[in-house]
Each structure stands twice: as structure tokens, then as C-alpha cells.
C-alpha positions, 0 to 999 in steps of 0.5 A: 490039442484041446479036447472038444467040449462034450456038451454038443455030443451029450445034448444031441444024444439026450435029444435024439433019445427023447425024440426017438422014444416019443416019436415012435409012441406018438406019431401023427397030428395033435388035437390041442383041445384034448392034448396032454403030455405023457409025462404030465405031473410025474417025476419026468416033469423035472427032467428038463431043468435037471438036464440043463443044470447037469450039462451046465455044471459038467461042461461049464457052458451055460447058454447051450445047456439052457437051450438043450434043456428048453428043447428037451422040455418042449419035446417031452411036452410035444410027445415027440411031435416036431411041429408041436415042439417048435410051436411050444418052445416059441409060442405057447401062451404059458411057457413059450419064449416069445410069450415070456418076452411079451410079459410086462413083468419080464420085460420090465426086469430086462429094461431095469437091467439095461438102465442099470448097465447104462448107470454103471457105464456112466459112473465109469465114464465120469470116473466115479467108480475109480474115485470111490475105489481110490477112496475105499482103498485109503479107508479099507485096508484089508481083504477082510475089510473089503469083504465085510464092507461088501456084506454091509452094503448088501444088507443095507440094500434090502429092498429088492434082490435084483437091485441089490445084485447089480448095485453092490457089484458096481460099487464094490467091484473096484474095491475088491479088485484092489484087494485081490478078491476073486470075482467068484468070491465077490459074486458069492458075497453079492448073492448071499446078501441078496435073496437071503437078506430080502427074505428077512426084510419086512420092507422088500419086494420079497415080503410082498411076494410072500404076503400075496401067496397066502390064499385069498379068503384065509383068516391068516394075516399074510404080513403078520405071518411073514414077520413071525417067520423071520426068526425061523428062516434058518437058511438066511440066518446061517448064510449071513453067519457064514459070510462073517465067519469065513471072512473073519477067519479067512476060510475058503473051501471047495472050488472057491479055495482055488479061485481065492488062491489065484486071486492073491497071485493076481488072477481074479478069474482063474478060468479063461472065461471073460463074459464082460470082455475088457469092460473093467479095463476101459480108461476113466475120466480123471475129473471124477469124484466119490460123489459121482458114484455115491449120489446116483446110488443114493438117488437110485435107492430112494427112487426105487423105493418111491417107485415101488410104493407108488405102484402099491398105492401109497399116494392114493392113501394106503400106508407105507407097509400096505403099499409095499405089500401091494407093489409091482416090483418090476414096474417100480424098479423101472420107474425108479431107475428111469428117473434116476437116469435122468437125474444122474444125467442132469447132475453130471452135466451140471458138474461139467464131468460129462458131455451129451455125446459121452452120455449117448455113447454110454447107452449102447455100452450099458446095453452091451454089458447086459447082453449076457444076463439078458440071454441067460434070463430069457432062456431061464424063463423059457425053461421054467415055462417048459417045466410048468407046462409039464405039470411039475408044480402039481407033482410037487403038490401031491408029493407034499400032501402025502406027507401030512402024517409026519407033521413033526418032521414036515418043516424039514421035509418042506424045506427039502421039497422047496429047495429042490423045486426052486433049484429045478425051476430057478424061481423062489417066488414060484415056489412060494406060490405053489407051497404056501397054500399047501402048508396053510391047508395042512396046518389049519385053524385046528392046528398050532399056529406056531407050526404053521409059522415054522413050516412057512419059514421052512418053505421060504428058506428052502426056496431061497436056498434052491434059488441060491444054488440054481444056475438058472435062477435070475438072482444067481444070474444077476449076481454073476452080472454084478460081479462081472464073474463067469456064471458057471464059476459063480455057481460051482464055487457057491454051491458048497457054501450054500449046501453047508448052510442047507444041511445045518438048516435041515437039522434046525427044522427037525429040532423046531418041528419037534419043539413046535409039536411038543410046546407050541410056543417060544420055539425060536428061543431054543431052535434058532440059537441052537441052529446058529451054534451048530453052524459055528461048530460045522464051520469050525470043523471044516476050518480044522480039516482045511488046516490039516490038508 
């Protein structure tokens, strides 16, 4: 007999415990003008995401885990007042679910998701994906080649991580399936070439986010500083090195080893979970050709770039770099994807591979394919809102400010703090906004600019690492969606790889901090090669241990 999932029991106990404690201490009505939660700006502010993450990893069920986290956060904010808890969870203007869905940025991302889902359905309907898979199977002869091709495409699509995840997934999924690469491995390859690539790409939405996080009125040039951080972004560099190493040497460890072993036997999923149903098994048109996939993808890339610089003022006289720095990524991606959808429809109709009826049928199919990531994103945004209402960012701010006496080790400390904050909240960009101004204050004009650059780089690297590990991160969710992989499978198999790169990065930032305080310049010439060399040694040791098992 199948055992019952313990999620509901554990979740109910947690909620009841919190409810009982705070209801006893805080009965009666609430004066919202003077109201403050009991755990505001304390370690308890991080409890809701911790609850959600632990439940998701234990129970392998993400929807209910996120919901329990949201309810726990609302209860903590309401100090146990049930009426305030319900209003907070749904209608609070800074963190409620309704207000999160009313955000133009968030809705733009959801529309972008739906349009890409429709694009994928269109490419499948005309047979473009199948034709590309057939072509790739004739030119990509091995599992190593398929994985390296996935990485290469991920690196090439560096404009935005959302765009990267879904595009690389839709293009490479037929190829990796033919070479019996597990969906969990594909999700890792997508995720590891999304945010880690965007954070070292000067022309990307992430560069714009970092630049905009530099405090106004500061004499620091945000974009120039971002360029200087690239050689010190150890997590991004070691992650890319890890992809090449584990692909070429065929190294798999942790839960990924089981997934890859099963994939070689024909089971691409390992677990019974199939969040996308039979979407990959639908019959395709024999009329399709490679151009039916390549043309829409190329147009999508060009249109999204144009859409982003358009929102940044490129056509109003700004240069390309400034326009990208000022771009509204959400709006730009929606504009670009919508124009691409229209062009793709005209292209398919001109080629005679699709009827108008088939086009309209693909619209609801594309929407249905994105229901899972939309649900997870909505709840992840709400959970992040609950954490914000509890003052988590102020707790982290105060924590970092108490560590200024050990500036030599501050880059490594900032990396760990940024990792934990991004992991708990599921947002890299929010972590940038919280920590970068603190770092700029700590390393003022009287201090070494080199240490400022190293510390900013460690903040960016830690945020990306935490985002990479977190099951409530939107990038992690979209990587699962792009690979058509079960989300919990993706998180559990990716975690050992991400933590390996994180551990090596901490050592790298300790070395960089020591050298930065001692010499103040040319630190990257020593610390970056040393960090990459350490990564090679660690992976070689893991490979040796795997062979000895």
C-alpha cells in the first residue's frame, strides 16, 4: 500500500503551532496604522521560505509546499490574527497575491511565458522541432555533443535568463531525448547557462539590473563597475567550467547519477511525475523543415533585443549600451515575443505548413503547457512578498553592517549572505538591490576600488548561486518548464552541482579578499586562475571517488 504524503500532516502541524502561539499572544483587532509583526527584521522573517523549501525537498510536492510557506508567512505577519492573515495573503499592497498579479512587470513575464508556450506549440504543430531533431541527430553523434550543443546555445542566448530557459529547452529537448539525456540533466544545462551567463554578459537584462542597483548620487559608474566584476564572478565561471568538465568526462554524481543511469535505459524522468502530460508525444506534421524552427528562434532573439532597447530609449537617441542599461526587460520581452508570434504566423501561412484553424488551436495548447510554471511563479512571488513584509532585507542589512571589521574576508561573507538571501527569497535582482548599496557604503572613496569590485562581484555571484539553488526561484522554475522536467527533480539533482561550485567560490573570494587588501590591483590575474584550478582539482577528486564506488 502506498504511504501517504507527509506534506499535509507536517504543514498542518506547522501552521497550527504558529497560529496557537501568536493567537494567544495577540488577540483582538489590529490597528494597521501602528501595526508591526512580532518577528519583523529578525531571523524569524526567513522562516516562511525555509518552511516552503524544506517541505518541497522532503515531500517532492512544490505547489502545496509553497502554499504552506505563504500561509505561514501571512500568519507570522498577522501575529496570528486570522482576518489580517487572509487579507495580507491576498490583498496586501506590498506582498499579497492579488497585488503581485496586478504588477505590470509580473504580468508581463506571465504573458511572455504564454506567448513562448504558443510558439513552442506552433513549432511542434508544423513539425519544425521534429525536423530539427532529425537534422541534429545526423550531425550530433553523441551524448557529449548534445550536451555541449545545449551549453553553446545557452551561452549564445545571453540577453535574458527567462528567454534563455524556454528557448534552449524547446530547441534542444528533441535532441537530448534522442541521445537519452535525462530531463533533469537537460534542466541543469539550461539553468546553468541562464543566470550564470547573463550575469557575465555586458548586454543583458541582468547587467541593467546590476547597474540600476548602484545608489543614486554615487560617483561610481554602475556599468563600468559591472564590467570590472566579470573576471571575479567565480560562481558563474566555475559553473561554466563544471558543465564542460562533467560533459566531457561523463561525470555524474548525487541524485543526477541515478537520473542519467535510468535515461540510458530509456526512462528520461526516473520518477512518475509528468507535469507536461503527453505534450512531447503529440503527432507532428510531416511537412515541417529545419527552417520552421530556426527562423522563429532567430526572429525571436532579434525582436526581443530590439524590444528591450526600444523600452530603454534607443530610438530616442540613446546609444545601445545606455538603452540596454535602462531597458524594461518585462515589457521588451513581451513586445518582442508578440511581434515574433505575428511574423511566425505569416511565415507558416506563406509556406503552407499551417492553416488558420491549426494556428488558433495552438493558442490554448500553448497556454495549457505553461500552467505549471505560472502557478509556481505566482506562489513564489507571493512567498517572496511575505518575506519582504516581515523585514527580511533589513535583518540582512544589519547583519552585513556588523561585519565591516573583517574587510579582508568580507567578499566571502557577502557571497554567503547573498546566497542565503537569494535562496530564501528566490530572487537575484532583489538581492542585488539590497546588498549592492551596503557594499558601496562599506567600501567608500577612501577604500580600495579593487575591493569594492571584488565585493560587488561576490554579491552578484552569491545571488546567482542562491537563485540557482532555490526551488522558488523563477529562473529555476522556467528551467524546469523549458526542459519539461518535474520541478522537484530538477532542484534535487542540481543542488549538489551548485553547492560544489559555491564551495570553490568561497575559497576564491577568501583568496581575492586577502590579495585585494594586500595589493589593491591585478588581483584577477592570480585569484581567477587559482579558483578555476581548484574547481578542476575538486571535480577530479569527485570523479576519482565515483570510480572507486
